[in-house]
C-alpha positions, 0 to 999 in steps of 0.5 A: 455521539459525534459522527467520527466516534460512531462504531462500525462492525467488522462484517460491514467494513469487510463488506465494503473493503472487499469489492474495493480491493477486488476493483484495486486489483482488477484495475491495476492489472488492466493498466499493466496489460494495457501499457505493456510494450510502451516505451518505457522510462528507466527509474535506475539509479547507483543505489539500486546496484547497492541493494542486496538480493535477498528472496527470503524477503518476499515473506515480507512482501505479499504476506505483510501487504494482505495483513495491513488490509485486513488490519482495516477491518480488524483494527479501525473502530470507528466509522469515520476513520475507516471510510477516511482510510478507504478514501486515502487508499483510493487516492493513492491509487488514483495517483499511482494509476495516472503515473503507471500510464504516464510513466511506464516502467518494467524492473528487469527482474533476475532469476531466482537464485538456485540457493534459495530455500524451496518455500521462499523460491515457490512464493517468489515464483508465485507472486511473479506469476500473478503480478504484471512485470510493469506498473513499477513506478511508484510502488502501489504496494508501498503507497497503499500500505502506507495509507493504510497504515497511517489511517489505522494509527490515526485511529487505534495507536498500538495497531497502527505502530504494527501496521506502520512497521509491516509497511516498513518491512514490505517497503524494503522487501520490493527492493530487496526481492528485485522487483522494484527500483529504490526510487519506486519505494520512495515515491510510494512512500510519498504518495501514500503519505500525501494521500493520507494527509488528504483524506484525514485533513479535516479529521482533527479539525472536526473533532475539535468542532465537535468537542466545542459544540459538546461543550467538553473542555 
């Protein structure tokens, strides 16, 4: 069996993924605190005025983020694709971190409207209490979500479509909850795709070579 087609168990995937996610979250928070107070870049564009403020879309924000990352363990059956996906997420995160340090920015988050449903208001308030207010460009939530979703799609088309839809909804929610500029979402999508492409750029060639070696048609 080709090394690319070797299966990996769910528990092993969580054993690798959990500390990886913890390291990403810790680094993200530390960088946010380290650059706080520095001269910031303003990424506002006229598009931001056109985006509605929909606090209820917070349910597409962190919850979808968590679901997408769990799909790495639950929907990617092959070892090679799993580790390439982790690599893609790592590449995307490094790019985001460099930008956070070089181009610090903070979105002027508005107050939660009193008309917001209590559940949505509580979840949005909770997310704002644990998230750093800076680290906006590019959106690491979008970048990492799309790197992850594309990795899932590469190995499991059915669940990959689900992951991509969730990532797209998340990308919309970061601007409709007024946590990010529009350009943050666009840049996050570009970073996520670039990281995926770089991590998986040899996957097809490697699979083709394996087929040729085995003599399969």
